[in-house]
C-alpha positions in Angstrom: 183.6 71.2 69.5 183.9 74.4 71.5 181.5 76.1 69.2 178.9 73.4 69.6 176.4 74.1 72.4 175.8 70.4 72.9 179.4 70.0 74.2 179.4 73.1 76.4 179.1 72.5 80.1 175.8 73.1 81.9 176.1 74.7 85.3 173.8 74.2 88.2 174.2 75.9 91.6 176.6 73.2 92.9 177.2 70.9 90.0 178.7 71.2 86.5 178.0 68.6 83.8 180.5 68.4 80.9 177.9 68.5 78.1 174.2 68.9 77.5 173.3 65.2 77.0 171.9 63.3 80.0 170.9 59.7 79.9 167.3 59.8 81.2 165.9 57.4 83.8 165.6 54.0 82.2 166.7 50.5 83.2 165.7 46.9 83.3 165.1 44.4 86.1 168.9 43.9 86.6 169.1 43.6 90.4 168.4 41.1 93.1 164.8 40.5 94.4 165.6 42.0 97.8 166.6 45.3 96.3 170.4 44.8 96.5 172.4 45.9 93.4 174.4 43.7 91.0 177.2 43.8 88.5 174.6 43.8 85.7 173.3 47.2 86.9 176.9 48.6 86.9 177.4 47.2 83.4 174.2 48.9 82.2 175.2 52.3 83.4 178.7 52.0 82.1 177.3 51.5 78.6 176.4 55.2 78.6 179.2 56.7 80.8 182.0 55.3 78.7 180.3 56.6 75.5 180.2 60.2 76.4 177.0 61.3 78.1 177.5 64.1 80.6 175.4 62.6 83.3 173.2 59.6 84.0 169.9 59.9 85.8 169.4 56.5 87.4 166.3 54.5 86.8 163.5 54.4 89.4 165.2 53.8 92.8 162.6 53.1 95.5 163.0 54.8 98.9 160.8 52.2 100.5 160.2 48.5 99.5 156.5 49.2 99.4 157.2 51.9 96.9 158.8 49.7 94.2 157.0 49.2 90.9 158.6 45.8 90.1 161.0 43.5 91.9 164.6 43.3 90.8 165.3 47.1 90.9 168.0 48.3 93.3 166.7 50.3 96.2 167.9 53.0 98.6 165.7 52.0 101.5 168.5 51.2 104.0 172.1 52.0 104.8 173.0 48.5 103.6 172.5 49.8 100.1 175.1 52.5 100.3 178.2 50.4 99.4 176.7 49.2 96.2 175.8 52.7 95.0 179.2 54.0 96.1 180.9 51.4 93.9 178.6 52.2 91.0 179.2 55.9 91.3 183.0 55.3 91.5 182.9 53.4 88.2 180.8 56.0 86.5 183.1 58.8 87.7 186.1 57.1 86.0 184.6 58.2 82.7 184.1 61.9 83.7 180.4 61.3 84.0 178.1 62.4 86.8 175.5 60.2 88.4 172.2 61.5 89.7 170.0 59.0 91.7 166.3 59.2 91.0 164.5 58.9 94.3 161.1 57.2 93.7 157.9 55.7 95.1 155.4 54.0 92.9 152.3 54.6 95.1 149.4 52.8 93.5 151.2 52.4 90.1 153.0 49.0 90.5 153.4 46.8 87.4 154.4 43.6 89.3 153.6 43.2 93.0 156.5 41.9 95.0 156.3 39.1 97.6 154.9 41.7 100.1 151.5 41.7 98.3 150.3 44.8 100.1 148.2 47.4 98.3 150.1 50.4 97.1 150.0 53.6 99.2 148.5 56.6 97.5 146.9 60.0 97.9 143.6 58.2 97.2 142.0 54.8 97.7 140.6 54.8 94.2 141.7 51.9 92.0 143.9 53.0 89.1 141.5 53.1 86.2 143.5 51.5 83.3 145.0 48.4 84.8 143.1 48.3 88.1 146.0 48.7 90.5 144.5 48.8 94.0 145.7 51.2 96.7 145.3 52.4 100.2 144.8 56.1 101.1 147.8 57.2 103.1 147.3 58.5 106.6 149.0 61.6 107.8 151.5 59.4 109.7 152.3 57.4 106.5 152.8 60.6 104.6 155.3 62.0 107.1 157.1 58.6 107.2 157.4 58.6 103.4 158.6 62.2 103.4 161.4 61.1 105.8 162.1 58.0 103.6 162.9 60.4 100.7 165.1 62.5 102.9 167.0 59.4 104.1 167.4 58.3 100.5 169.0 61.6 99.6 171.3 61.3 102.6 172.4 57.8 101.5 173.0 59.0 98.0 175.2 61.8 99.3 177.1 59.3 101.6 177.6 57.1 98.6 179.4 59.9 96.8 176.8 60.4 94.1 176.4 63.8 92.4 172.8 64.6 93.2 169.3 63.3 93.4 166.1 63.7 91.3 162.6 63.4 92.7 160.4 61.4 90.4 157.4 63.6 90.5 156.0 62.7 87.0 154.5 59.8 85.0 151.8 58.7 87.5 154.0 57.7 90.4 153.3 58.7 94.0 154.2 62.4 93.8 152.0 62.7 90.7 149.2 61.0 92.6 149.3 63.9 95.1 149.9 66.7 92.6 147.2 65.6 90.1 143.8 67.2 90.2 142.4 64.1 88.5 143.8 61.6 91.1 144.0 63.3 94.4 140.6 63.4 96.1 141.8 64.1 99.6 139.8 66.5 101.9 142.7 67.3 104.3 145.7 69.6 104.0 147.2 67.4 101.3 144.2 67.7 98.9 141.9 70.2 97.3 143.7 73.3 96.1 146.9 73.1 94.1 148.9 74.4 97.0 147.6 71.6 99.2 148.2 69.0 96.5 151.8 70.3 96.2 152.4 70.1 99.9 153.7 66.5 99.8 156.3 67.3 97.2 157.3 70.6 98.9 157.6 68.8 102.3 159.9 66.2 100.7 162.2 69.0 99.3 162.3 70.7 102.6 163.1 67.5 104.4 165.9 66.7 102.0 167.4 70.1 102.4 167.4 69.7 106.2 169.0 66.3 105.9 171.7 67.0 103.3 172.1 70.7 103.2 171.8 73.3 100.5 174.8 72.3 98.5 173.8 68.9 97.3 172.2 68.9 93.8 168.4 68.3 93.9 166.2 68.3 90.8 162.6 67.4 90.2 161.0 65.6 87.3 157.4 66.8 86.6 154.7 66.0 84.1 154.1 69.5 83.0 150.8 68.6 81.3 149.1 65.4 82.5 146.7 64.4 79.7 145.1 62.1 82.3 142.1 61.4 80.0 144.2 60.2 77.1 142.8 56.7 77.2 139.7 57.0 79.3 137.7 60.0 78.3 135.5 59.9 81.5 138.6 60.6 83.6 139.6 64.2 84.4 142.3 65.9 82.4 144.5 66.4 85.4 147.1 69.2 85.9 147.6 71.8 83.1 150.8 73.6 82.2 149.5 76.6 84.1 149.3 74.5 87.3 152.8 73.2 86.7 154.2 76.7 86.2 153.1 77.6 89.7 154.5 74.3 91.2 157.9 75.0 89.5 158.1 78.5 91.0 157.3 77.0 94.4 160.0 74.4 93.9 162.6 77.0 93.1 161.6 79.0 96.2 162.3 76.0 98.5 165.7 75.2 97.0 165.4 72.9 94.0 168.3 73.2 91.5 166.6 72.2 88.3 163.3 71.1 86.7 163.1 68.0 84.4 160.1 68.3 82.1 158.1 65.2 81.1 154.4 64.5 80.5 151.6 62.1 81.3 149.9 61.0 84.5 150.5 57.3 84.1 153.1 55.2 82.5 153.4 54.1 79.8 151.3 56.9 78.3 150.5 57.6 74.7 152.7 60.7 74.8 155.4 59.1 77.0 157.3 57.5 75.5 155.9 58.9 72.3 155.4 56.7 69.3 153.2 53.8 68.3 152.1 51.0 70.6 153.6 47.6 69.5 150.4 45.7 70.4 151.6 42.2 69.5 154.8 42.6 71.5 152.8 44.1 74.3 150.5 41.1 74.5 153.6 38.8 74.9 154.7 40.5 78.1 151.3 41.8 79.5 150.5 38.3 80.9 153.2 38.9 83.5 151.0 41.6 85.0 147.8 39.6 85.2 147.8 39.3 89.0 148.8 42.9 89.6 145.5 44.7 88.9 141.8 44.0 88.9 141.5 45.0 85.2 144.5 43.3 83.8 142.8 40.0 82.8 140.1 42.0 81.1 142.7 44.1 79.3 144.7 41.0 78.2 141.6 39.5 76.6 140.7 42.8 75.0 144.2 43.1 73.6 144.1 39.6 72.1 140.9 40.2 70.3 141.4 41.5 66.7 138.5 43.9 67.0 139.0 45.4 70.5 142.7 45.2 70.3 142.7 47.2 67.1 140.3 49.8 68.7 142.7 50.1 71.7 145.7 50.4 69.5 144.1 53.1 67.4 143.0 55.1 70.4 146.5 54.9 71.8 148.2 56.0 68.6 145.6 58.8 68.1 146.3 60.1 71.6 150.0 59.9 71.0 149.9 62.3 68.0 152.5 62.6 65.3 155.3 64.5 67.1 157.9 62.4 68.8 161.3 64.2 68.9 161.0 67.2 71.1 157.3 66.5 72.1 157.8 68.3 75.4 159.6 71.4 74.2 156.6 73.7 74.3 156.0 73.0 77.9 159.8 73.1 78.7 160.0 76.5 77.0 157.2 77.9 79.1 158.8 76.6 82.3 162.2 77.9 81.3 160.6 81.4 81.0 159.0 81.1 84.4 162.0 80.0 86.6 165.6 81.1 87.0 167.0 77.6 87.5 168.1 75.2 84.6 165.5 73.2 82.8 166.0 69.7 81.3 163.7 68.3 78.7 163.0 64.7 77.7 161.2 63.5 74.6 162.8 61.2 72.0 165.8 63.4 71.1 168.3 61.9 68.6 169.0 64.7 66.2 171.9 67.1 67.0 170.4 70.0 65.1 167.1 69.7 67.0 168.9 69.6 70.3 171.1 72.6 69.4 168.0 74.6 68.4 166.2 73.7 71.6 169.0 74.9 73.7 170.0 78.0 71.7 166.4 79.1 71.4 165.9 79.0 75.2 163.5 76.0 75.4 165.8 74.1 77.7 169.3 74.0 79.1 170.0 70.3 78.3 168.1 67.3 77.1 167.6 63.8 78.6 167.5 60.8 76.3 166.4 57.2 76.9 165.3 55.1 73.9 167.7 56.6 71.3 170.6 55.9 73.7 169.4 52.3 74.3 169.4 51.9 70.5 172.8 53.7 70.1 174.8 53.7 73.3 177.4 55.8 71.4 175.0 58.5 70.3 177.0 61.3 71.9 180.2 60.1 70.2 178.4 60.1 66.9 177.3 63.7 67.5 181.0 64.6 68.3 182.0 63.0 65.0 179.7 65.5 63.1 176.7 63.3 62.5 173.3 65.0 62.8 171.6 61.7 63.4 173.0 58.3 64.3 173.9 56.0 61.4 171.1 53.6 62.4 168.5 55.7 64.2 166.0 54.6 66.9 162.7 53.9 65.2 160.6 54.7 68.2 159.0 51.3 67.9 158.7 51.0 71.7 159.5 47.3 71.7 162.1 48.0 74.3 159.4 49.4 76.6 157.0 46.5 76.3 159.7 43.8 76.7 161.3 45.3 79.8 158.7 43.8 82.2 160.0 40.3 81.6 163.0 40.5 79.4 166.4 42.3 79.6 166.3 45.9 78.5 167.7 46.6 75.1 166.7 47.4 71.5 164.3 44.8 70.2 163.8 46.3 66.7 165.2 43.5 64.4 165.1 45.9 61.4 168.1 47.7 62.9 170.3 44.6 62.9 171.7 42.4 60.2 170.5 39.3 62.0 168.3 38.4 65.0 171.4 36.9 66.6 173.1 40.3 66.4 170.1 41.8 68.2 170.2 39.2 70.9 173.9 39.7 71.4 173.4 43.4 71.9 170.6 42.8 74.5 172.7 40.2 76.4 175.8 42.3 76.4 174.6 43.9 79.7 175.6 40.6 81.5 179.3 41.1 80.5 181.3 41.1 82.6 179.5 38.5 84.7 179.3 38.8 88.5 181.4 35.6 88.9 184.3 34.3 86.9 
């Protein structure tokens, strides 16, 4: 075990993680509509903590109610939320696992509008092109208010006894909407040049450091290459790796402790999570989004048509490419060479030898894993037992992704189970123990 780099601690400036496997940010709609947390959320996170991951990066935690992407995600928008997160952190720590809260704001990217029914806030007032999510261009006052909301979220995470925070600056959410050359069309100090587009993110980092000090772990997740034109060729390509290298250097200068490398300027994206689009499963849940965007009904009818549905599916799969495991390693390696802080990489990891090679070759310091850990909660234990891959690997079918909008998160690939009943039992296990006895 001591000779295996996977099980060597990874050290940040003020935080040490026992091994190189992080559970990446993924979760289901496990909480109350008002943003308060539940026992189900605790059960979900414990699935991974008790099975050996070094750290858990929470799912999307909104710093403002207007910034949530769907209802039923626990928030960190008020001090009333602190006791729940404190209890969750305590339970995670019982398993020698660290917990990093992902501070988030959806901006214009909101899959299901809440009861508020306000347009999303964004760097722009342009409607999101794929689903047609409408938005409102943020005023300077709204920008400053949101910056402080992130800082207060970090303060609450620290008061809850959590181990750090991650800023969700990737995958098309609000920070991406400011960073992206393809989305941000502002003419003020928050738009135009890369330095101006990065101002919002850098202001958030500075505000967090003023609020919680220099010794609280802070990392940033970025889409190193945006591929914004993956589905609509008339759209701009967005930020390149060269742009992101500059942003990462600026982040290091203002006190960020680590970079988490991802990809894509919207979510889901053909390259994130990589793998085929399960169109028929997608159709079953997409109707839940019909009232959320001005293009969603059009899309739903397009998906249901055998001809246009096949065209969309083919374009998606072509843009996804053939590489799944380690898809972001080239970008991660370039960032690792450009900064002096640790670099985490996400991208379908489930093979121990690939993870070892990535770390030993200097492409990253640790990996973050979502789908393969949903499929095999005990993946780290299987690595420790000497397996190179789990006995029943994740098939990257992405059925977990498309079901999560309206069903509990879990593995929905029936081919991995002896019976459908066994699959359903695994999915429903997140509700045990129940909140009431």
